[in-house]
C-alpha positions as CSV (number, residue, x, y, z in Angstrom):
1,X,3.4,7.2,19.0
2,X,-0.2,8.3,19.1
3,X,-1.1,12.0,19.1
4,X,-4.4,13.8,19.3
5,X,-5.5,15.3,16.0
6,X,-7.5,18.5,15.9
7,X,-9.7,19.7,13.1
8,X,-6.8,21.4,11.4
9,X,-4.6,18.3,11.5
10,X,-7.4,16.3,9.9
11,X,-7.9,19.0,7.2
12,X,-4.2,19.1,6.6
13,X,-4.0,15.3,6.2
14,X,-7.0,15.2,4.0
15,X,-5.5,17.8,1.7
16,X,-2.1,16.1,1.6
17,X,-3.8,12.8,0.7
18,X,-5.4,14.4,-2.3
19,X,-2.3,16.2,-3.4
20,X,1.0,15.7,-1.5
21,X,2.8,18.2,-3.8
22,X,1.0,21.2,-2.2
23,X,3.3,23.8,-0.7
24,X,2.8,24.9,2.9
25,X,1.4,28.2,1.6
26,X,-1.1,26.4,-0.7
27,X,-2.1,24.1,2.2
28,X,-2.6,27.1,4.4
29,X,-5.0,28.6,1.9
30,X,-6.9,25.3,1.8
31,X,-7.2,24.9,5.6
32,X,-7.1,28.5,6.6
33,X,-3.8,28.6,8.5
34,X,-0.5,30.5,7.8
35,X,2.3,28.7,6.0
36,X,4.4,28.6,9.2
37,X,1.5,27.0,11.2
38,X,1.1,24.4,8.4
39,X,4.9,23.8,8.5
40,X,4.9,23.2,12.2
41,X,1.8,20.9,12.1
42,X,3.2,19.0,9.1
43,X,6.6,18.4,10.9
44,X,4.7,17.2,14.0
45,X,2.7,14.7,11.9
46,X,5.9,13.5,10.2
47,X,7.8,13.1,13.5
48,X,4.8,11.2,15.0
49,X,4.9,8.8,12.0
50,X,1.4,9.7,10.9
51,X,2.8,11.0,7.6
52,X,5.2,8.2,6.6
53,X,6.3,9.5,3.2
54,X,5.3,11.5,0.1
55,X,5.0,9.9,-3.3
56,X,3.4,10.2,-6.7
57,X,0.4,8.2,-7.8
58,X,1.4,6.6,-11.1
59,X,-0.9,5.1,-13.7
60,X,0.0,1.4,-14.1
61,X,-1.5,1.0,-17.5
62,X,0.3,4.1,-18.8
63,X,3.5,2.3,-17.8
64,X,2.5,-0.9,-19.5
65,X,1.5,-2.7,-16.2
66,X,-1.8,-4.0,-17.5
67,X,-2.5,-6.9,-15.1
68,X,-3.4,-6.6,-11.5
69,X,-3.8,-9.9,-9.7
70,X,-4.8,-10.8,-6.1
71,X,-2.9,-13.9,-5.1
72,X,-3.9,-15.9,-2.1
73,X,-1.1,-18.0,-0.6
74,X,-1.5,-20.8,1.9
75,X,1.5,-22.1,3.7
76,X,1.8,-25.8,4.4
77,X,4.1,-25.5,7.4
78,X,3.5,-22.6,9.7
79,X,6.8,-22.4,11.4
80,X,8.2,-19.0,12.3
81,X,11.2,-19.7,10.1
82,X,9.1,-20.5,7.0
83,X,6.8,-17.5,7.6
84,X,9.9,-15.3,7.9
85,X,11.5,-16.5,4.7
86,X,8.2,-16.1,2.8
87,X,7.7,-12.5,4.2
88,X,11.3,-11.6,3.3
89,X,10.8,-12.9,-0.3
90,X,7.6,-11.0,-0.7
91,X,9.0,-7.8,0.6
92,X,11.8,-8.0,-2.0
93,X,9.5,-8.4,-4.9
94,X,8.7,-5.1,-6.6
95,X,5.7,-6.5,-8.4
96,X,4.0,-7.1,-5.0
97,X,2.3,-3.8,-4.3
98,X,0.6,-5.0,-1.1
99,X,0.9,-8.1,1.1
100,X,-1.4,-8.9,4.0
101,X,-1.7,-11.7,6.5
102,X,-5.2,-12.9,6.8
103,X,-7.5,-15.0,9.0
104,X,-9.4,-17.8,7.4
105,X,-8.4,-20.3,4.7
106,X,-5.7,-18.1,3.1
107,X,-2.6,-17.1,5.0
108,X,-1.5,-14.2,2.8
109,X,-3.1,-12.0,0.1
110,X,-0.8,-10.3,-2.4
111,X,-1.6,-7.6,-4.8
112,X,0.6,-8.1,-7.8
113,X,1.0,-5.7,-10.7
114,X,2.7,-6.9,-13.9
115,X,2.8,-6.2,-17.6
116,X,0.9,-9.4,-18.7
117,X,-0.3,-12.9,-17.8
118,X,3.1,-14.4,-18.7
119,X,4.8,-12.3,-16.1
120,X,2.2,-13.3,-13.5
121,X,2.7,-16.9,-14.4
122,X,6.5,-16.5,-13.9
123,X,6.0,-15.0,-10.5
124,X,3.6,-17.8,-9.4
125,X,5.5,-20.7,-10.9
126,X,9.1,-19.5,-10.5
127,X,8.9,-17.5,-7.3
128,X,5.9,-18.5,-5.1
129,X,5.3,-22.2,-5.7
130,X,8.9,-23.4,-5.4
131,X,9.0,-22.0,-1.8
132,X,9.2,-24.9,0.6
133,X,6.6,-23.4,2.9
134,X,4.0,-22.7,0.2
135,X,1.2,-25.3,0.0
136,X,-1.3,-23.6,-2.3
137,X,-1.6,-20.5,-4.5
138,X,-4.8,-19.1,-5.9
139,X,-5.0,-16.1,-8.1
140,X,-7.8,-13.8,-9.2
141,X,-7.3,-11.2,-12.0
142,X,-8.8,-7.8,-11.7
143,X,-11.0,-7.2,-14.8
144,X,-11.7,-3.5,-14.0
145,X,-10.6,-1.2,-11.2
146,X,-13.6,0.7,-9.7
147,X,-11.7,2.6,-7.1
148,X,-8.0,3.0,-6.3
149,X,-7.3,6.0,-4.3
150,X,-5.9,4.7,-1.0
151,X,-7.4,7.7,0.8
152,X,-8.0,7.0,4.5
153,X,-11.5,8.0,5.8
154,X,-10.3,10.8,8.0
155,X,-13.6,12.7,8.1
156,X,-15.3,9.7,9.7
157,X,-12.9,9.5,12.6
């Protein structure tokens, strides 16, 4: 469902992206609307699926998750069944933070967050490579994270 967003909706979404814990009253102060107006707008955005969920942004390193890897996976057999099995497996893996289908030489790109290289090796060697459909796996380790905010560019719409 697509809905038209006005300037207040964009301001509300921008503020929630920065801090989803803000109350309706606090959001109202930020975007210059009453708490009840914010509540109605927020509910409309939730019902439309624009706001999918609220969650805390956790620091992986503070939790001992020190390795972020981007793993490209190429399937050998591109049947619907193989792709479905692979997708189901990836969706069930908590270490996979993001998974995307791509154009080009790589079929899937996975963002994997784990405590150490040994854990990454286990995922690649024990989970990914044994899959019948997987032909090739290539990983790159993030050495430094320059930006990780996942904020959508709403002001540029």
